[in-house]
N, C-alpha and C positions, 0 to 999 in steps of 0.2 A: 183335386178334391182331397179330403182327409176324413174318410168315414169313421164313425157313422153320423157325426153331426154336420160335417161339411161335405155336401154331395154335388153341388152344381152352382151356377151363377146366382141362384136365389139364396144360397146359404153362405157364400163367401167368394173370395177372389181366386183367380188363377195365380200361380205363384212359382218362384224360381228356386227358393231355398227357405230354410226354416225361419230365419229372421224376416225375410220377405213375407212369408205367410203370416207370421205373428202380427206384423204391423198392418197387413191387409185385413186380417180378421178384425182387429180393433177398429179399423176404419169402417168396415162393413157393419159391425154392431153399433157403432156410433151413429151411422146414418139411419139404421133401423130405429134407434132410440129417439133420434130427432124427428123422424118421419112417422112414428107410430100414431095411429088413431085410436085413442082409448075408447071411442064410441063404437068401434067395430068389434064384433065378436070374433073369437079365435076358434081353432079346431076344438070341438067339444062344447061350444057355446059359452065358454067362460069369457069374462071381460078381458079386454087387452090391457094387461097391467105390466107392460114390459118395463116401465119406469120404476115399478116396485119390485126390484130384483137386482141381480148382479149387473154391474155396469160393463162397458165394453172389455176392459182388460180381464175381468173375472170370467166373462163368457169365452174369451179367446183361450184362456188357460184351460177351462173346462173342455173346450173342443180338442185341444192337444191331449189332455189326459184321457179323454174318452177313446181316442185312437190308440194311445200307448197301452192302456189297460185292457183293451179288447182285441188287440192284434193277434195274440196267441194264447191258447188255453194251456196254462202251465202244467196241468196234470195230463190231460188227454194227449195233447200234441207232443209234449216231451216224451210221453210213453211211446207214441208212434215212432218218434225218432230213435229212441233206444231199441225198439223192436226191429227197426231197419238196420241195426248194427252201428249206428252213429254214436261215437263216443264223446265228440267234442263239438262245441258250437262257438261261433264268433259273434259278439254282440257289439254293435257300434253304439257309442255314447258320445255326448258332447262334453265340453269343459264346464258347463253351467249346471250346478246341482242345488238342491234345496233340502233342508232337513224337515220341511213342512209337508203335510199331506194335503192334497187338493180337496179332501173332504171338509177342511177348515173353511173353505170359501163360503159355505152356507151352514148355518147353525140353527137348530131349533130352539126357540125361546118361548117362555111362558110369562105372560104379563097378567097383572091383576087390574081389572076394569070394574066400574060401578055400573050396574044395569039400571033400567028405567025404574026399578022398584027401590033403588038405593042400595042393593045388596052387591057385595064384592064377588066377582066371578073370575076364574082363571081362563085365559084365552091363549090358545097356542098359535104361534106364528113363526116367522123366519127372520133371521138376522143375516145380512149379506156383507161380506168384507168390502171395505172401501177401496177405491182404486189405488191410492198410494201404497196401502198396505199390500195389495195384490202384487204390485210391481216390485216392492221390496222383498217379499217372501217368495215369489214364484218366477221371477225373471232376473236376468243379469245384464247390466248395462255394458255394452262392448266398449272397452277402454280406448280402442283405436277408431271408433266411430262415435265417440261421446257427443261431439258437436251436432251429430244427426239424430241423437237419441235412439240409436239402434239397440234393441234389446233381444235377448235370447230366451226362449222358454226353458225353464229349469226342469231337470229330471229329479223326481222325488227319490231320495235314497232308499226309502222303504220299499218302493216298487222294484228296484234292482235287487235288494236284499231278498224279497219274496221270490224273485226269479231264481236267484242263486240257491235258495233253500230247495226250490222245486227241482233244480238241476242235481243237487246232492241226493235228493230222494230217489231220482231215477237213474243215478249212476252216470251222469253226464258232467263233463268239465267245461266251464265257460271261459272264454277269453274276453275281457272287457277292452274294447278297442276305442281309444280316444280318437274319434273320427273327425272332430272339428275343434278348432281353437278360435279365440277372438281375433277378428280381423280377417280370418280365412287364410289357411296356409297354402292355398292354391287358387286357381281360377276355375270357374264353372259352378254348376248348381250344387255340387257336393261340398263346396267350400263353407256353406252355411250363411254366406253374406251376399252371394250373387243376386242381382247383377252389379253389385258394388265390386270394385277392383280390390284384390287381396292387399292387406296392410300388415299381416303378421310379421313378415320379414323386414319390411321397410320402416314401419312405425313402432314395432315391438322389439324384434331381435336386433336390428341394426343399432338403435340407441343403446340397448342393454349391453351388447357385445362390444360395440365400438367406443362407447362413452361411459360405460359403467352405471347407467341409469337403471331404474327399476326393471327387473327381468320378469315380465308377466308370464311368459310361456313356461319357463323353467320352474317358476314358483307354483303354477297350476299343477304341473306334473309332480312335484315334490308333495304338495298337499293331497293329491289323489293317491299317491303311493302310501302316504301316512294313514289315510282313511282305510285303504285296503288292509294295511297292516293291523289296524285296530279291530278289524272284523274277526281276527283270530281269537280274540277274547270276548268281544261284545256279541258277536253273532257267529259262533263256531260252526253251526250247520251251514250257513251261507258261505263261510270261508272254505268249507270242504267242497262246495260246489264250484269254487273258482279255480281255474287251472292256470291262467296267465293274464298278463296285461300287455297291451300293445301301445307304445307311447305316442304314436302319430300315424295317421293313415296317409299313404302316398304323399310324403312330404314334398312340397313345391312341385307337384305334378304339372307337367307341361312347361316348366320353366326353361328347359333346354330348347324348346321350340318357340315359345311365346316370349321372345326376348327383345322385342322392339326392332328386330331385323327383318328385312324382306325375306320371304313373302308372307310372314305370319302377322306381324303387327308393327307399325311404324309411328303410331301417334302418341305413344307414351313410353316411359322407360320400363325396363323389366321389373317384375314384382319380387325378384330375388337378387339383391345387390351383392357385390363381392365383399369379402372381408377386407379390412385394411391391409395394405401390403405387408406390413411387418408381421401382423397376425397370421396372414396367409402363409408367409415364408416360414414362420416358426412351426405352424401346424403341419405344413407339407414335410418339413424336416423330420418331425416326429413320426408321421405316417410312413415315410420312405426310408427311415433309418436302417442302414445296413443293406439296402437294396440298390445295387449299381445297375448301370445300363446293360451289363453283360449277364445279369442274372436271369434265370428263367421265370422269376416272379415279376409280377406287374407293379409298376409304380403308379401312385395316384396322381393324376395331372392336376395342374392349377386350374382355377375357374370359380365361377360363382357358386358351384355346388359345394364348395368347402364350407360355406356357412351352414348348410343343412347337415353335412357330415359332422361338423363340430357340435351342433345341437344334439344330434342323435348319440354322439359319443358321451356327451354329458348326461343324457338320459340313461345310457347303459350304466354309467358310474353311479348315478343316483339309485338305480335299482340295486346295483352291486352292494352299495353301503346300507341298504335296508335289511330288514329281517326276512324278506320274502324268499331269497335263495335258500336259506337255511330251513325255511318252512315248506319247501317243496314246490314253490311256484316258479313259473317261467316268465321270461321276457321275450315277446315276439316282436322283433324289430323290422318294420316294413319299409322297403325302399322301392323306387320306381325308376326304370331306365330313362324316362322322359326328363329326368333331372339333368341329363347331360346333352350338350349340343353334339351332333354326330362327329364333327371334325376333331374333337379332342380324344375320342375313343381309340384304343389300339386297333390298327388294321381296319379302320372304318370304311376304307375304299374297297375292301374285298366284298365280293358278292356273298350275301348271306341268305341261304335257302331256309324256307320254313319259319321265318321270323325268330330265329334262335338268339339273336343279339349277344354273341359271345364277348364283344368288346365291353359292353356295360357290365356283364357278369364278372369279367376279369377285374374291373375297377372296384366293384362292390366287394369282390373277394379280397382284394389288397387292403381295402379299408377295414373290412371285418377282421382280417388277420391282425392288423395293428390296434384294433379296438377291444378285442376279446382274447382271452387265453384259450389254449387247447381244452383245458378242463371245463371252462365255462361253456364253450361251444358244444361240448358233448353232454352238458347237464342242463343248464337253465337258459342259456342264450340261443335263441332260435332266429335265424335269418328268414325273412318272408318276402318273396317277390311275386306279385300278382301276374297272371298270364291268361290272355284271352285269344282264341283264334279269330274272334270277331273284329279285332282291331289291326290285323296285319294282312296285307294283300296276299302274301304268299300262302297263307293258311286259310284265307277266306273262301267260302263257297256261295254261289248265288244261283238264283233261278235262271238267269240268263247266261251265266258263265263269263268268260273273258270279255272285256278286260277288267270288269268290276270284282271278279273273283278268280281264284286259282283253279277252280273247277265248276262245272254245272251240277246242280243237285241231281239231275237225272243220269249223269254219267257215273255209273257204278265203278268201273275200273279206275277212272280218273280220280274220284274222291277217295277211293281206297288207298291209292298211292300217296296223294297229298296228305290225308289225315294220318296215315302211318308215319310219314316223315315229320309231320308237325308234332306228333306225340313224343318225338325224340327230345323235345325241349327239356323235359325233366332230367334226362340222362346228361344232356349238355350242361344244365344247371349244376347237377351233382358233380360231374367230372371237373368242370371249370373251378368251382369253389374248393374242391379237394386239392386241386393243383396249387391253389393259392394258400389254403389254410390247413391242409392235411386231412386225413381221414377222421371219421367218427363225429363230424359235425351234424347238427340237427338243421334240416331245411324244410321250409313250408312254402306253399303257394296258396294264400288265404283267400283268393278270389279266382274262380274259373266258372265257365258255363259251357253249355253245348252249342251256343250260338255260332253260326258260321259267318255272320256279317252284322255290323252295328246297325244297319237299316233293316227293320223288320220286313219291309216290302221286298227287299233284294234277297234276304236270308233264306236258307233252306229250312222249311218248316215241316217237311215230311218226317214221319216217325223213323224211318230207316236211317236217314242221314243223322238225325239227332242222336239216335242210339249209337251209331258208329262213332260219332264225335265224342260222346260221353264215355263209351266203353274204351276207346283207344287212349284217351287222356288218363283215365283211372289206371289202366294196365301199365302205361308208361311211367306214371308216378309211383306205382307200387314197385316196379322193378328198380326204379332209381331211389327208393326210400325217401320220397318227397311227399310230405303230408298235404293233402288237398282239402280246401273248404269251398263249397259251392257258394255262389254269389248271394243267393237269398233262398231261405227255406220255402217261402211262399210270397206271392204278390197278387192277391185276389182281384185287385183293380188294375192289373197290368195289361189287360186285353190280349192282343196277339203276342205280345212279348212273353207271356207266361210259358209258351211251348218250349222255349230254349233257356229261359232265365229263372223260372220257378222250379225248384227241386220237387216240390209236391206235385205240380202239374206234370212234370216230365215222368215221374214215378207212376202217375195215373195213366199216361199215354202208353207206358211200357207195360202196363198191366200189373204193377206192383201194389199200388194203392187203389182202393175201390171208388174213391170220390175225386173229382177234379178240384182244382184250386179255384174256388169260386166264392165270392163274398156275398153277404146277405143283401147288400145293396150294389147298385151299378152307378158309377160316376156319370152324371149327366141325365140320369133317368128320372130325376125327381124335381124337375122344374115345374112349379105349380101352375095349373091352368088359370087363365084370367078369371077373377071372381072367387077363386078358392079362399076360404077363411085363412087367416094367418095362424102360424104355429108359434105361440108365445112361450112354449116350454123352455126355450133356450134363454 
C-alpha cells in the first residue's frame, strides 16, 4: 500500500518498486474510470462524477504526493529527533525531479454563465490538468526503458526545500542520497525498476564509457550538484539545513553474486559488464601506481567492479570541482561488499568470524586511497559502508538457534558473546581503512538496524535482544569513530518489522518515546464491504 490514498486491493495494486507502483496506479485508476457507474451514489450521497476530474496519471501523482507530504511532520518530528540528540538525517531521493508543485494539478476557476432570467452569474468550478501535461511536468521517462514507456514519479523540489528549511530550523543536517537512477543501478525492489532487470550499467554507462555516447548517469549527478550549489543563493536557509550529498546508494549491489554463474543465476548475463580491456588496464595502473606485491598496502584487483569504481571516482571529481567543498558540504560515498566476487578478494579463503569482511574493506581502502587525498578524507570526503547483523549468518540470531543463526534468542550467554564479537566490525572497518589510507579519515555506516535476521519470523523480537544488539553496535561505532545512521526513522505500516527496523518503534519499546510507531491507517484494513457506496473523492 501507499497510505493514505492507497490502502488495499480496492485502492490500487501490489507493487515491487516505484515505477511498478506508478504504472499500476495508472492502470487501476483507468479501470475505475472505464467502469464507473455515474448513476450510482458515492460516499456522502454525491453523484459519481469520476470522469469530471483528474484522469489516471493525475490521480496517481496525487497518491504519491499524499504519501510524501504526510510521511513526516517537519516541525514536531524533527524536534523529537533533535531532542533525542540526533544531529543528522539521511534522506533517500530519486534522480527524477520537478520544478512544479502538485497543487497545480487542480485549479479553481470562475466562469460566467447566463441564468434562466438572462442575467450573467459567476460560477465557481475546478480545472484539471490534462494527462499529457501531467506526464510532462510530474514524471520522467526512463531513457533505458523508453520502449516500454517506463516513467518515474518526480520529486517536487519545493517539498525538499521545505524539508531542508525545517532541518535548519531544528539544527539538523540532512544528507540527500540519490537512491535510484534510471534503469536501476542494481537488482531488487530498491532499484526503482524491479521486476525489470537493471540496465543502468549495460544500457547507460557501458555505451557512455566504452563508446563516448551520451552519459546519462554522470549528467544527472552534475545537474543535481549544480542545483544544490544554487541553493546557497536562492534558498540560503535550506542550504544551511543541507549537510552532504551521496552520489549513489549501494552501487551495483549483488553484482558480485548475481553474475550469471551457478548457483545464483544462469539464464542471463551479469548486469555489470567489465570495462574494455585497455580502459581497465589503464585504470588499474592508476589505482595501483607505486604499490608492488611486496608492499603492505593492498592492490585493487581486476574485475567488473572497476566500472563502478570508475563511475564513483568521477562522482568524487565532480563534487571536488564544485563550490560545495568550500561551502562546508560533504560527499558521502557509499560502497557495498557485494560488488565483489569472493574469489578476487585478499585472503578470501580464510575463515572470517562475525561477518567482518576484511578483504572487501582492504580493496575499498586501496581504491579510496587512490581516489582522494589525505586532506579531502579528513574534511569533506566520507566513505560509507552499510552493515547489518541481519544479513550475515555469523552475526544472526534466531528463535530456533543453529543452523539458521549464530545463537538462539533465549541463550543469554551465547548472544552476548556473538553480539560483542559482531560489534567489533566498526573497529575492523576503522583499522583496515587506516592501514590503507592513514589516520584522520571520516568513516560512516549509513544503514544499520537492531534486526538479528532478515526473516522476521526467525528473528529475535524480544526487547532484551533488540536492546543488546542496538547498544553494542552503537558503543562499538562510537569507540571506532564510525558515524551510524539507522535504517529508517519510522515505518508505521511495517507490521512486525517495526520492532527491529523502525527507530521510533524501538525507542518506544525501550521506554524512550511515549508512543509506538503506528499509522493512522492499516494496510489491508479498508477493503470496502459488498454494496458500500464508492468513494469518488480520488
